[in-house]
C-alpha angles and dihedrals in degrees: 000000000000093000096048101044107147090203093065115111112255102207144020134025093323089057091056093047091046091051092050092050093048091050090050092051093047091050091048090055091043089055090050091051092050090050091050090047091054093049100038124090089196114100095210089062089057092044092058088049090054090053091051091046091050089055102040108012092104089067092065107104104170113096091216091053091046089054091048092051089049089052091052091050092048089051090052090049094050103035104031100034090232107137112233100161094107092048090050091051093049093047093048090051091050093046090050089052090057094051 
């Protein structure tokens, strides 16, 4: 819903500011989901986190946060039998492109 807000400006400086704010909000929610996935014993909670990470994980720039996301994905892979190895490879490639 944040990404497809029809009220967002489409051009100019307001557009750039709006995009920055949207990205910050999405990263905030992504961090919350990762925290919930680490704490939750329920596989669906981790599954939802994986979906969010697949959409917006490339936006994570902090090495510590990237490592934490990788840990969550590995936990899902090991404990929930939901293969995330391809997602991990893709994210690492995207993160290396940003470095």
